[in-house]
C-alpha positions as a printed Julia matrix, in Angstrom:
99×3 Matrix{Float64}:
  5.09   15.77  17.69
  4.22   12.52  19.36
  1.83   11.99  22.27
  4.26    9.99  23.98
  4.84   10.24  27.62
  8.1    10.95  28.69
 11.43    8.16  28.06
 12.68    6.75  31.5
 14.77    4.02  31.8
 12.17    2.54  34.92
  9.05    0.73  33.98
  6.17    1.63  35.7
  4.73   -0.34  38.45
  2.47   -1.97  36.93
  4.2    -3.78  34.15
  3.81   -7.28  34.01
  6.85   -8.5   32.05
  5.6   -12.02  31.95
  2.92  -10.75  29.45
  4.41   -7.43  27.75
  6.81   -7.41  25.35
  9.29   -3.87  25.97
 11.36   -3.42  23.04
 13.74   -0.09  24.31
 17.34    0.98  24.11
 19.58    3.93  23.76
 20.33    5.57  20.25
 24.07    7.37  20.23
 26.4     8.54  17.89
 30.67    8.8   18.65
 29.56    7.33  22.12
 27.56   10.08  22.95
 23.92   10.0   23.18
 21.39   11.26  20.9
 18.66   13.3   22.23
 15.62   14.61  20.19
 15.85   11.46  17.7
 12.6    10.28  16.21
 12.25    6.02  16.71
 10.42    4.56  14.68
  8.41    0.69  14.89
  7.69   -0.57  11.97
  6.04   -4.11  11.99
  7.3    -7.49   9.82
  5.6    -5.31   6.5
  7.45   -2.39   7.2
  4.45   -0.72   8.02
  4.3     2.41  10.37
  3.69    1.38  13.62
  4.44    3.88  16.14
  7.24    6.53  16.65
  8.83    7.9   19.67
 11.57   11.23  20.24
 14.56    9.98  22.42
 15.21   11.69  25.86
 18.03   13.51  26.42
 19.67   10.31  27.26
 18.78    8.73  23.81
 16.87    6.29  25.64
 13.17    4.97  23.8
 11.07    2.64  24.82
  8.0     0.74  22.8
  5.3    -1.77  24.07
  4.8    -3.72  21.43
  3.06   -7.15  20.59
  5.52  -10.19  19.99
  6.57  -10.73  16.78
  9.61   -9.36  14.38
 10.0    -5.57  14.41
 11.98   -3.15  12.64
 13.28   -0.23  14.19
 14.45    3.1   12.2
 16.21    5.95  13.75
 15.69    9.65  12.23
 18.09   12.39  12.84
 19.78   15.09  11.43
 22.99   13.63  12.31
 22.09   10.55  10.94
 19.93    7.4   10.69
 19.69    3.73  11.14
 17.7     0.71  10.55
 17.96   -2.24  13.1
 15.67   -5.9   12.9
 14.6    -6.84  16.2
 13.37   -9.97  17.14
 10.67   -9.91  20.26
  9.08  -12.83  19.96
  8.56  -13.64  23.71
  7.34  -11.3   26.39
 10.09   -9.32  28.13
 12.42   -6.42  28.07
 14.51   -6.55  24.51
 17.28   -4.25  24.33
 18.22   -2.32  21.42
 21.47    0.1   20.91
 20.95    1.73  17.81
 24.69    3.81  16.69
 23.83    6.7   14.44
 25.72    6.56  11.21
């Protein structure tokens, strides 16, 4: 299992969004949140960079360098991939729906 901290909707107080890029969102299927899904962050060449497990409410979060990223979700109920344009610092939302 990944050693990432629990994924919560709020950011730590020390996070400066003028300097940090945060890719965050939810994983769902049939309008229900998916807990325990593995969300992988892939760089622009498709290389694995990081992985987190979604919270009980389907939330996930990555701190990333600005750039082009791909999110890949794996769960027994389905999977999904989505490209993310995170070229500027700040919050970058993603809504991932399993198929």
